[in-house]
C-alpha positions in Angstrom: 187.9 155.4 47.8 190.3 152.9 48.9 190.9 148.8 47.5 188.3 146.7 49.9 190.1 143.5 51.5 187.6 140.3 51.1 187.7 138.7 54.7 189.3 135.3 54.5 186.7 132.6 54.4 187.2 129.8 57.8 187.6 126.2 55.8 185.4 125.0 58.7 183.0 127.1 57.9 182.7 126.3 54.8 182.6 122.3 55.3 179.9 123.0 57.9 177.6 124.9 55.0 177.8 122.2 52.4 177.1 119.5 54.9 174.2 121.7 55.8 173.1 121.8 52.6 173.6 118.3 51.5 171.1 117.0 54.9 168.3 119.7 53.7 168.4 118.4 49.8 168.3 114.6 51.4 165.4 115.5 53.9 163.7 117.4 50.8 164.0 114.8 48.2 164.0 111.6 50.6 161.3 109.5 50.3 158.6 109.9 53.9 157.8 106.4 53.8 160.4 103.9 55.5 162.6 102.1 53.1 162.5 98.7 52.2 165.2 96.1 52.1 166.3 95.1 48.3 164.4 91.3 49.0 161.6 92.9 49.8 161.5 95.4 47.0 161.8 92.7 44.9 158.7 91.0 46.2 156.7 94.4 46.3 153.3 94.2 44.1 152.9 97.2 41.4 149.0 97.3 41.7 146.7 96.7 44.7 144.8 93.5 42.8 148.0 91.1 42.6 147.9 88.6 44.7 146.9 89.4 48.4 150.3 87.9 50.0 152.7 90.3 48.2 153.5 93.4 50.0 151.7 96.5 48.0 153.6 100.0 47.9 151.6 103.1 46.8 153.1 104.9 44.5 154.8 108.3 45.4 154.1 111.3 43.4 150.6 110.7 42.5 151.8 109.0 39.0 149.4 106.7 36.7 149.2 103.8 38.6 150.2 100.4 36.4 147.8 98.2 35.1 146.8 94.6 37.0 149.2 92.2 36.2 148.9 89.2 34.2 151.3 86.2 36.0 151.8 82.8 35.7 152.7 80.8 38.5 153.9 76.9 38.7 152.7 76.0 41.7 155.0 72.9 41.1 158.0 75.4 42.0 156.6 76.0 45.6 158.1 74.0 48.2 156.8 72.9 51.3 159.3 71.2 53.2 160.4 70.3 56.9 163.0 73.1 56.5 161.2 76.4 55.4 164.0 78.5 57.0 166.4 77.2 54.6 164.1 77.1 51.7 162.8 80.9 52.6 159.2 79.6 52.0 156.3 82.2 52.5 154.5 81.3 55.6 150.8 82.6 56.2 149.6 83.3 59.5 145.8 83.1 60.1 143.9 84.9 62.9 140.1 85.1 63.5 139.6 88.1 66.1 137.1 89.3 68.4 139.3 90.8 71.0 142.4 92.0 70.9 145.4 91.2 73.0 148.6 92.9 73.2 150.5 89.8 74.3 149.2 88.2 71.3 151.1 90.9 69.1 154.1 90.9 71.0 154.1 87.5 70.8 154.0 87.1 66.8 157.1 89.6 67.3 159.0 87.2 69.1 158.6 84.8 66.7 162.3 83.9 65.0 161.0 82.6 61.2 162.0 85.8 59.1 159.1 88.3 59.3 159.6 89.2 56.0 158.7 85.7 54.9 155.4 86.2 56.9 152.0 87.3 55.7 149.4 88.0 58.5 145.6 87.7 57.7 142.4 88.7 60.1 139.1 88.8 60.1 136.8 90.4 62.8 133.2 90.9 63.4 131.0 94.0 62.7 130.4 94.7 66.5 131.1 96.8 69.6 134.1 94.7 70.5 134.9 93.9 66.9 135.1 97.8 65.8 137.3 98.1 69.5 139.7 95.3 68.8 140.3 96.7 65.0 141.4 99.8 66.3 143.5 98.3 68.7 145.1 96.3 65.7 145.6 98.6 63.9 147.1 100.9 65.9 149.7 98.0 66.3 150.1 97.3 63.0 150.8 100.9 61.9 153.9 101.0 64.4 155.5 97.6 63.5 154.7 98.2 59.7 155.6 102.3 59.4 157.8 102.6 62.6 159.1 99.5 63.4 162.7 98.1 62.9 163.5 96.3 59.4 163.4 92.4 60.9 160.2 93.3 62.9 158.0 93.9 59.8 156.1 91.6 58.0 155.5 90.9 54.8 152.2 92.2 53.9 149.7 92.6 56.6 145.9 91.7 55.6 142.8 92.8 57.4 138.9 92.2 56.5 135.9 92.7 58.2 132.6 90.0 58.4 129.6 90.5 56.1 127.3 88.8 58.5 126.3 88.9 62.5 127.8 86.8 65.0 125.4 84.2 66.2 126.1 85.5 70.3 126.3 88.9 71.4 128.9 88.1 73.7 132.6 86.7 73.8 133.0 86.0 77.3 134.6 82.7 77.8 132.0 81.3 79.5 129.2 82.5 77.2 131.1 81.5 74.0 131.6 77.7 75.9 127.9 77.4 76.4 126.5 74.0 74.9 123.8 75.2 73.5 125.4 78.0 71.5 128.1 75.8 70.1 126.7 74.9 66.7 125.7 78.4 65.8 129.2 79.8 67.0 131.6 77.4 65.7 129.0 77.3 62.1 130.0 81.3 62.1 133.5 80.5 63.0 134.1 78.2 59.8 132.3 80.9 57.6 135.2 83.6 58.9 137.7 81.2 58.5 136.8 80.1 55.0 136.5 83.9 54.4 140.2 84.3 55.6 141.3 81.6 53.8 140.0 82.0 50.4 140.9 85.9 50.3 144.7 85.2 51.7 145.9 82.2 50.5 148.7 83.4 47.8 150.4 80.8 44.9 153.8 81.1 46.9 151.8 80.2 50.1 153.4 77.0 51.5 152.0 76.8 55.0 149.5 78.1 56.5 149.7 78.8 60.7 146.2 78.8 61.9 146.7 80.9 65.1 143.8 82.1 67.6 143.9 85.8 68.8 143.8 84.8 72.5 147.3 82.5 72.4 149.6 84.7 74.0 152.5 82.5 74.1 154.4 80.2 72.0 158.0 79.4 71.4 159.7 81.9 69.1 160.7 79.0 66.8 157.1 77.6 67.1 156.6 77.2 62.9 160.0 76.2 62.7 159.6 73.6 64.9 156.0 72.3 63.8 157.6 72.2 60.1 160.7 70.3 60.8 157.9 67.3 61.3 156.8 67.9 57.8 153.2 66.4 58.2 150.2 68.1 56.5 147.9 69.0 59.7 149.9 69.6 62.9 149.0 70.6 66.2 150.4 71.7 69.3 148.8 71.2 72.6 147.1 74.5 73.9 147.1 75.0 77.8 146.5 78.0 79.9 148.2 79.4 82.8 146.7 80.2 85.9 147.6 80.7 89.9 146.7 77.7 92.3 145.4 78.9 94.9 146.0 75.3 96.9 149.5 75.7 95.8 150.0 78.8 96.0 152.2 78.7 93.0 151.7 79.4 89.2 150.5 76.2 87.5 148.7 75.3 83.6 145.9 73.5 83.2 144.2 71.3 79.7 142.8 74.3 77.6 141.8 73.1 73.8 139.7 69.6 73.5 139.2 69.2 69.9 142.5 67.7 69.6 141.5 64.1 69.6 141.7 60.2 68.7 138.2 59.2 67.6 136.0 56.2 69.9 134.1 53.7 69.2 131.3 55.6 71.6 131.6 58.4 69.7 130.9 56.5 66.0 128.2 55.3 68.1 126.4 58.4 69.1 127.0 59.5 65.2 125.1 56.8 64.2 122.5 57.8 66.1 122.2 61.3 65.0 119.8 63.3 62.6 122.0 64.8 59.3 122.5 67.7 60.7 123.3 67.0 64.5 126.7 67.3 65.7 129.1 65.9 68.0 130.6 68.1 70.2 134.0 67.3 72.8 134.5 68.3 76.4 130.7 68.2 77.6 129.5 66.1 80.0 125.9 65.7 78.5 127.7 64.1 75.3 130.3 61.9 76.7 132.3 60.8 73.7 135.3 58.9 75.6 137.5 60.1 72.8 141.2 60.2 73.8 142.1 63.8 73.9 145.5 65.2 73.2 144.7 67.6 75.9 145.5 65.0 78.8 148.3 62.9 76.6 151.5 65.3 77.8 153.9 63.8 80.2 156.6 65.8 82.4 159.3 63.5 80.9 158.1 63.0 77.9 159.4 63.7 74.2 159.1 67.1 73.1 158.6 66.1 69.6 156.6 63.0 69.7 153.8 62.5 67.7 150.1 61.5 68.0 147.6 60.5 65.1 144.4 62.2 65.4 141.0 62.2 64.0 139.7 65.8 65.2 141.8 69.2 65.6 141.6 72.2 67.4 142.0 76.0 65.7 144.4 77.3 68.6 147.6 76.4 66.9 147.3 74.5 63.9 150.2 74.6 61.0 148.6 73.2 57.4 150.4 72.4 54.4 149.4 74.7 51.7 148.4 72.1 49.3 145.9 70.5 52.0 143.7 73.7 51.9 144.4 73.6 47.8 143.3 70.4 47.4 139.6 71.7 49.0 140.2 71.0 52.8 138.3 73.9 54.3 135.9 74.1 57.4 132.6 73.0 57.3 129.6 75.7 58.4 127.6 72.6 58.1 127.6 69.0 59.8 129.8 66.8 58.0 130.1 63.3 59.3 128.6 64.8 62.3 131.6 67.3 62.7 132.0 71.2 62.2 134.7 73.8 61.8 138.2 72.6 62.8 136.8 69.2 63.7 135.2 68.9 60.6 138.1 70.0 58.8 140.3 67.2 59.8 137.7 64.6 58.6 137.9 66.6 55.6 141.4 66.4 55.3 141.6 63.3 56.1 138.8 62.0 52.9 141.4 64.0 51.0 144.7 62.1 51.9 145.8 64.0 54.7 146.8 62.6 58.2 146.6 65.0 60.9 148.8 64.7 63.7 149.1 66.3 67.1 152.1 67.2 69.5 151.0 66.3 73.1 154.4 68.0 74.9 154.7 70.5 72.5 152.9 73.2 74.5 151.4 77.0 73.6 149.5 79.0 76.0 145.8 80.3 75.8 144.9 84.0 77.6 143.6 83.5 80.9 140.4 85.4 81.5 
Protein backbone atom coordinates (compact mmCIF):
# COMPACT_ATOMS: atom_id res chain seq x y z
CA UNK A 1 0.00 0.00 0.00
CA UNK A 2 1.43 3.34 -1.00
CA UNK A 3 1.97 6.34 1.29
CA UNK A 4 -1.11 8.44 2.17
CA UNK A 5 -0.86 12.15 1.50
CA UNK A 6 -2.68 14.45 3.93
CA UNK A 7 -4.68 17.25 2.37
CA UNK A 8 -3.36 20.65 3.41
CA UNK A 9 -5.89 22.53 5.55
CA UNK A 10 -6.97 25.95 4.35
CA UNK A 11 -5.90 28.69 6.91
CA UNK A 12 -9.26 30.44 6.51
CA UNK A 13 -11.02 27.26 7.59
CA UNK A 14 -8.87 27.11 10.73
CA UNK A 15 -9.67 30.75 11.64
CA UNK A 16 -13.41 30.22 11.17
CA UNK A 17 -13.33 27.05 13.29
CA UNK A 18 -11.46 28.73 16.16
CA UNK A 19 -13.88 31.69 16.12
CA UNK A 20 -16.87 29.35 16.17
CA UNK A 21 -15.46 27.45 19.17
CA UNK A 22 -14.89 30.69 21.08
CA UNK A 23 -18.45 31.82 20.34
CA UNK A 24 -19.92 28.50 21.56
CA UNK A 25 -17.89 28.61 24.78
CA UNK A 26 -18.93 32.22 25.44
CA UNK A 27 -22.60 31.37 24.86
CA UNK A 28 -22.48 28.31 27.16
CA UNK A 29 -20.49 29.88 29.97
CA UNK A 30 -21.83 33.43 29.83
CA UNK A 31 -24.51 34.64 32.24
CA UNK A 32 -28.09 34.62 30.94
CA UNK A 33 -28.96 37.70 32.96
CA UNK A 34 -28.41 41.22 31.57
CA UNK A 35 -25.01 42.69 32.35
CA UNK A 36 -24.75 45.51 34.85
CA UNK A 37 -22.37 48.42 34.69
CA UNK A 38 -19.54 48.55 37.18
CA UNK A 39 -21.28 51.21 39.26
CA UNK A 40 -24.46 49.11 39.47
CA UNK A 41 -22.51 46.02 40.48
CA UNK A 42 -20.76 47.98 43.22
CA UNK A 43 -24.08 49.00 44.79
CA UNK A 44 -25.93 45.71 44.27
CA UNK A 45 -27.16 44.07 47.47
CA UNK A 46 -25.98 40.55 48.26
CA UNK A 47 -29.03 39.64 50.31
CA UNK A 48 -32.78 40.13 49.91
CA UNK A 49 -32.95 41.70 53.39
CA UNK A 50 -30.62 44.52 52.37
CA UNK A 51 -32.03 48.09 52.26
CA UNK A 52 -35.00 48.11 49.87
CA UNK A 53 -33.57 50.79 47.61
CA UNK A 54 -30.47 48.72 46.81
CA UNK A 55 -30.72 46.59 43.66
CA UNK A 56 -30.63 42.87 44.50
CA UNK A 57 -29.17 40.23 42.18
CA UNK A 58 -29.86 36.56 42.79
CA UNK A 59 -26.83 34.30 43.01
CA UNK A 60 -26.22 32.20 39.90
CA UNK A 61 -25.55 28.49 40.25
CA UNK A 62 -27.87 27.97 43.23
CA UNK A 63 -25.16 28.71 45.78
CA UNK A 64 -25.90 29.29 49.45
CA UNK A 65 -26.89 32.93 50.03
CA UNK A 66 -24.84 35.08 52.33
CA UNK A 67 -26.26 35.87 55.80
CA UNK A 68 -28.23 39.12 56.23
CA UNK A 69 -25.82 42.04 56.33
CA UNK A 70 -25.01 44.02 59.44
CA UNK A 71 -24.33 47.50 58.14
CA UNK A 72 -23.68 50.91 59.65
CA UNK A 73 -24.94 54.03 57.95
CA UNK A 74 -23.88 57.58 58.74
CA UNK A 75 -26.81 59.70 57.59
CA UNK A 76 -24.60 62.77 57.91
CA UNK A 77 -22.86 61.52 54.79
CA UNK A 78 -26.09 61.60 52.76
CA UNK A 79 -26.08 64.84 50.81
CA UNK A 80 -29.28 66.69 49.88
CA UNK A 81 -28.24 69.56 47.66
CA UNK A 82 -29.48 71.80 44.87
CA UNK A 83 -27.12 69.98 42.50
CA UNK A 84 -28.10 66.31 42.96
CA UNK A 85 -26.81 65.27 39.54
CA UNK A 86 -23.29 66.53 40.21
CA UNK A 87 -23.31 64.91 43.66
CA UNK A 88 -24.87 61.66 42.39
CA UNK A 89 -27.67 61.77 44.95
CA UNK A 90 -30.14 58.89 45.11
CA UNK A 91 -33.76 59.61 44.17
CA UNK A 92 -36.77 57.59 45.33
CA UNK A 93 -39.84 57.98 43.09
CA UNK A 94 -43.04 56.83 44.82
CA UNK A 95 -46.30 56.20 42.99
CA UNK A 96 -49.59 54.91 44.40
CA UNK A 97 -51.25 53.24 41.42
CA UNK A 98 -54.82 52.06 40.76
CA UNK A 99 -54.67 52.15 36.96
CA UNK A 100 -51.71 51.75 34.66
CA UNK A 101 -51.12 54.33 31.93
CA UNK A 102 -48.39 53.56 29.41
CA UNK A 103 -47.85 57.32 29.01
CA UNK A 104 -46.82 57.46 32.68
CA UNK A 105 -44.15 54.80 32.13
CA UNK A 106 -42.94 56.42 28.90
CA UNK A 107 -42.58 59.70 30.78
CA UNK A 108 -40.48 57.97 33.46
CA UNK A 109 -38.15 56.61 30.80
CA UNK A 110 -37.69 60.13 29.40
CA UNK A 111 -36.40 61.50 32.73
CA UNK A 112 -32.86 62.71 32.12
CA UNK A 113 -31.65 62.07 35.67
CA UNK A 114 -29.38 58.98 35.61
CA UNK A 115 -31.66 55.98 36.01
CA UNK A 116 -28.99 54.09 37.93
CA UNK A 117 -29.58 56.62 40.76
CA UNK A 118 -33.39 56.24 40.71
CA UNK A 119 -35.39 53.72 42.72
CA UNK A 120 -39.13 53.48 42.03
CA UNK A 121 -41.74 52.21 44.48
CA UNK A 122 -45.35 51.33 43.66
CA UNK A 123 -48.34 50.30 45.75
CA UNK A 124 -51.51 48.92 44.17
CA UNK A 125 -54.89 47.84 45.60
CA UNK A 126 -56.05 44.23 45.55
CA UNK A 127 -59.01 44.88 43.28
CA UNK A 128 -59.91 43.86 39.73
CA UNK A 129 -58.54 47.14 38.42
CA UNK A 130 -55.52 46.88 40.70
CA UNK A 131 -54.77 43.36 39.48
CA UNK A 132 -54.95 44.49 35.86
CA UNK A 133 -52.70 47.46 36.61
CA UNK A 134 -50.19 45.19 38.37
CA UNK A 135 -50.03 42.87 35.36
CA UNK A 136 -49.37 45.74 32.97
CA UNK A 137 -46.86 47.33 35.32
CA UNK A 138 -44.91 44.08 35.64
CA UNK A 139 -44.79 43.73 31.85
CA UNK A 140 -43.28 47.19 31.45
CA UNK A 141 -40.88 46.66 34.36
CA UNK A 142 -39.59 43.42 32.83
CA UNK A 143 -39.26 45.01 29.40
CA UNK A 144 -37.15 47.85 30.82
CA UNK A 145 -35.15 46.11 33.53
CA UNK A 146 -34.47 42.84 31.72
CA UNK A 147 -34.38 43.76 28.06
CA UNK A 148 -33.94 47.52 28.05
CA UNK A 149 -30.76 49.43 27.39
CA UNK A 150 -28.39 50.14 30.25
CA UNK A 151 -29.33 53.83 30.41
CA UNK A 152 -33.05 52.99 30.71
CA UNK A 153 -32.75 50.53 33.60
CA UNK A 154 -33.53 51.90 37.04
CA UNK A 155 -31.50 51.18 40.15
CA UNK A 156 -34.31 49.18 41.75
CA UNK A 157 -38.09 48.78 41.43
CA UNK A 158 -40.35 47.75 44.31
CA UNK A 159 -44.00 46.72 43.89
CA UNK A 160 -46.27 46.49 46.95
CA UNK A 161 -49.92 45.45 47.24
CA UNK A 162 -52.29 47.12 49.72
CA UNK A 163 -53.37 45.02 52.69
CA UNK A 164 -56.68 46.88 53.08
CA UNK A 165 -59.77 47.25 50.91
CA UNK A 166 -60.36 50.49 48.98
CA UNK A 167 -63.27 52.58 50.35
CA UNK A 168 -64.91 53.14 46.96
CA UNK A 169 -65.27 50.43 44.29
CA UNK A 170 -64.62 52.60 41.23
CA UNK A 171 -61.62 54.75 40.31
CA UNK A 172 -63.51 56.72 37.66
CA UNK A 173 -62.70 60.41 37.92
CA UNK A 174 -66.32 61.44 38.47
CA UNK A 175 -66.77 58.92 41.27
CA UNK A 176 -63.56 59.47 43.16
CA UNK A 177 -64.01 63.26 43.21
CA UNK A 178 -67.48 63.24 44.76
CA UNK A 179 -67.43 65.27 47.97
CA UNK A 180 -69.08 62.55 50.08
CA UNK A 181 -66.29 60.14 49.12
CA UNK A 182 -63.41 62.41 49.98
CA UNK A 183 -62.69 61.67 53.62
CA UNK A 184 -62.74 57.88 53.24
CA UNK A 185 -60.92 57.97 49.89
CA UNK A 186 -58.16 60.27 51.06
CA UNK A 187 -57.74 58.40 54.34
CA UNK A 188 -57.13 55.26 52.30
CA UNK A 189 -54.73 57.17 50.07
CA UNK A 190 -52.84 58.39 53.13
CA UNK A 191 -52.47 54.82 54.42
CA UNK A 192 -51.21 53.69 51.01
CA UNK A 193 -48.69 56.53 50.83
CA UNK A 194 -47.41 55.80 54.34
CA UNK A 195 -47.09 52.08 53.67
CA UNK A 196 -45.16 52.81 50.49
CA UNK A 197 -42.92 55.41 52.14
CA UNK A 198 -42.04 53.40 55.24
CA UNK A 199 -41.33 50.28 53.17
CA UNK A 200 -38.99 51.91 50.67
CA UNK A 201 -37.18 54.88 52.23
CA UNK A 202 -33.56 53.75 52.37
CA UNK A 203 -30.55 55.09 54.32
CA UNK A 204 -29.01 56.50 51.13
CA UNK A 205 -32.13 58.26 49.83
CA UNK A 206 -31.56 61.99 49.34
CA UNK A 207 -34.83 63.03 47.68
CA UNK A 208 -38.33 61.55 47.42
CA UNK A 209 -40.37 62.41 44.33
CA UNK A 210 -44.09 61.69 44.75
CA UNK A 211 -45.55 61.23 41.28
CA UNK A 212 -49.15 60.18 40.68
CA UNK A 213 -49.76 57.34 38.23
CA UNK A 214 -51.94 59.58 36.05
CA UNK A 215 -49.30 62.31 35.63
CA UNK A 216 -48.22 61.51 32.08
CA UNK A 217 -46.14 64.50 31.01
CA UNK A 218 -43.35 66.34 32.78
CA UNK A 219 -40.16 68.02 31.61
CA UNK A 220 -37.35 65.42 31.32
CA UNK A 221 -35.35 67.55 33.75
CA UNK A 222 -38.12 67.48 36.40
CA UNK A 223 -35.88 66.20 39.22
CA UNK A 224 -33.03 68.63 38.55
CA UNK A 225 -35.42 71.55 38.01
CA UNK A 226 -37.22 71.06 41.34
CA UNK A 227 -34.08 70.23 43.32
CA UNK A 228 -32.27 73.37 42.15
CA UNK A 229 -34.55 75.39 44.45
CA UNK A 230 -33.11 73.54 47.47
CA UNK A 231 -36.53 73.59 49.16
CA UNK A 232 -37.65 70.95 51.66
CA UNK A 233 -41.04 70.45 49.97
CA UNK A 234 -41.72 71.78 46.49
CA UNK A 235 -44.69 71.30 44.16
CA UNK A 236 -45.07 72.17 40.47
CA UNK A 237 -48.45 73.18 39.07
CA UNK A 238 -50.54 70.29 37.74
CA UNK A 239 -52.65 71.01 34.64
CA UNK A 240 -54.67 68.90 32.21
CA UNK A 241 -54.67 69.15 28.42
CA UNK A 242 -58.00 68.89 26.60
CA UNK A 243 -59.68 69.62 23.29
CA UNK A 244 -61.38 73.02 23.46
CA UNK A 245 -64.42 72.73 21.22
CA UNK A 246 -65.03 76.49 21.22
CA UNK A 247 -61.48 77.36 20.17
CA UNK A 248 -61.20 74.19 18.05
CA UNK A 249 -57.72 73.52 19.37
CA UNK A 250 -55.91 71.82 22.23
CA UNK A 251 -56.02 73.78 25.46
CA UNK A 252 -55.10 73.31 29.11
CA UNK A 253 -56.87 73.80 32.43
CA UNK A 254 -55.91 73.63 36.13
CA UNK A 255 -56.25 70.21 37.72
CA UNK A 256 -54.71 69.95 41.20
CA UNK A 257 -56.43 72.35 43.63
CA UNK A 258 -54.69 71.10 46.77
CA UNK A 259 -51.75 73.50 46.43
CA UNK A 260 -52.95 76.55 48.29
CA UNK A 261 -52.28 79.47 50.62
CA UNK A 262 -54.59 79.48 53.64
CA UNK A 263 -57.31 82.08 54.21
CA UNK A 264 -59.07 83.58 57.26
CA UNK A 265 -62.33 82.06 55.96
CA UNK A 266 -60.89 78.55 56.01
CA UNK A 267 -59.43 79.09 59.46
CA UNK A 268 -62.82 80.27 60.77
CA UNK A 269 -64.52 77.23 59.22
CA UNK A 270 -62.03 74.96 60.98
CA UNK A 271 -62.79 76.54 64.35
CA UNK A 272 -66.45 75.56 63.97
CA UNK A 273 -65.74 71.94 63.08
CA UNK A 274 -65.73 68.84 65.22
CA UNK A 275 -62.40 67.11 65.96
CA UNK A 276 -62.83 64.54 63.17
CA UNK A 277 -64.11 66.91 60.48
CA UNK A 278 -61.87 67.96 57.57
CA UNK A 279 -61.70 70.91 55.20
CA UNK A 280 -61.90 70.11 51.50
CA UNK A 281 -60.74 72.25 48.61
CA UNK A 282 -62.47 72.73 45.27
CA UNK A 283 -66.10 72.28 46.36
CA UNK A 284 -68.72 75.03 46.22
CA UNK A 285 -70.45 73.51 49.27
CA UNK A 286 -67.35 74.39 51.31
CA UNK A 287 -66.08 77.72 50.02
CA UNK A 288 -62.72 78.39 51.72
CA UNK A 289 -61.57 81.34 49.61
CA UNK A 290 -58.01 80.11 49.80
CA UNK A 291 -55.52 81.33 47.19
CA UNK A 292 -55.06 78.37 44.85
CA UNK A 293 -51.74 77.93 43.05
CA UNK A 294 -53.71 76.43 40.16
CA UNK A 295 -54.86 79.98 39.31
CA UNK A 296 -51.52 81.72 39.94
CA UNK A 297 -49.84 80.82 36.63
CA UNK A 298 -48.95 83.63 34.25
CA UNK A 299 -48.21 83.38 30.54
CA UNK A 300 -45.30 85.78 30.97
CA UNK A 301 -44.36 84.59 34.47
CA UNK A 302 -40.95 83.35 35.52
CA UNK A 303 -40.66 79.58 35.22
CA UNK A 304 -39.00 79.17 38.62
CA UNK A 305 -40.99 81.76 40.58
CA UNK A 306 -41.69 80.46 44.10
CA UNK A 307 -44.83 80.81 46.24
CA UNK A 308 -44.97 79.75 49.92
CA UNK A 309 -47.75 77.19 50.44
CA UNK A 310 -49.82 75.98 53.39
CA UNK A 311 -51.30 72.96 51.58
CA UNK A 312 -49.88 70.72 48.86
CA UNK A 313 -51.23 68.13 46.46
CA UNK A 314 -49.58 64.86 45.59
CA UNK A 315 -49.69 64.90 41.79
CA UNK A 316 -46.00 65.81 41.74
CA UNK A 317 -44.10 66.68 44.88
CA UNK A 318 -40.35 66.65 45.60
CA UNK A 319 -39.47 66.17 49.26
CA UNK A 320 -36.09 66.09 50.95
CA UNK A 321 -35.48 62.71 52.56
CA UNK A 322 -34.78 64.46 55.86
CA UNK A 323 -38.36 65.75 55.99
CA UNK A 324 -39.77 62.23 56.00
CA UNK A 325 -37.04 61.01 58.35
CA UNK A 326 -38.04 63.75 60.78
CA UNK A 327 -41.49 62.17 60.93
CA UNK A 328 -43.55 64.06 58.34
CA UNK A 329 -46.08 61.58 56.95
CA UNK A 330 -49.60 61.59 55.51
CA UNK A 331 -52.23 61.65 58.24
CA UNK A 332 -55.15 59.30 57.57
CA UNK A 333 -57.13 61.24 60.17
CA UNK A 334 -58.10 64.84 60.80
CA UNK A 335 -54.86 66.71 61.53
CA UNK A 336 -55.73 70.36 62.18
CA UNK A 337 -58.80 69.51 60.04
CA UNK A 338 -56.59 68.47 57.13
CA UNK A 339 -55.89 65.03 55.71
CA UNK A 340 -53.42 63.20 53.42
CA UNK A 341 -51.16 65.53 51.36
CA UNK A 342 -52.64 68.72 52.85
CA UNK A 343 -52.15 67.23 56.30
CA UNK A 344 -48.58 66.35 55.31
CA UNK A 345 -47.91 70.00 54.46
CA UNK A 346 -49.22 71.06 57.87
CA UNK A 347 -47.09 68.43 59.59
CA UNK A 348 -44.00 69.51 57.66
CA UNK A 349 -44.59 73.12 58.72
CA UNK A 350 -45.00 72.06 62.35
CA UNK A 351 -41.60 70.36 62.04
CA UNK A 352 -40.03 73.54 60.69
CA UNK A 353 -40.10 72.81 56.94
CA UNK A 354 -41.81 75.37 54.68
CA UNK A 355 -43.52 73.99 51.54
CA UNK A 356 -43.30 76.07 48.37
CA UNK A 357 -44.89 75.89 44.94
CA UNK A 358 -43.94 76.80 41.37
CA UNK A 359 -47.07 78.26 39.73
CA UNK A 360 -45.49 78.58 36.27
CA UNK A 361 -43.75 75.20 36.17
CA UNK A 362 -46.31 72.67 34.88
CA UNK A 363 -46.80 68.93 34.76
CA UNK A 364 -49.80 67.34 33.06
CA UNK A 365 -52.49 64.93 34.25
CA UNK A 366 -54.14 62.26 32.10
CA UNK A 367 -57.46 63.37 30.62
CA UNK A 368 -60.11 60.70 31.14
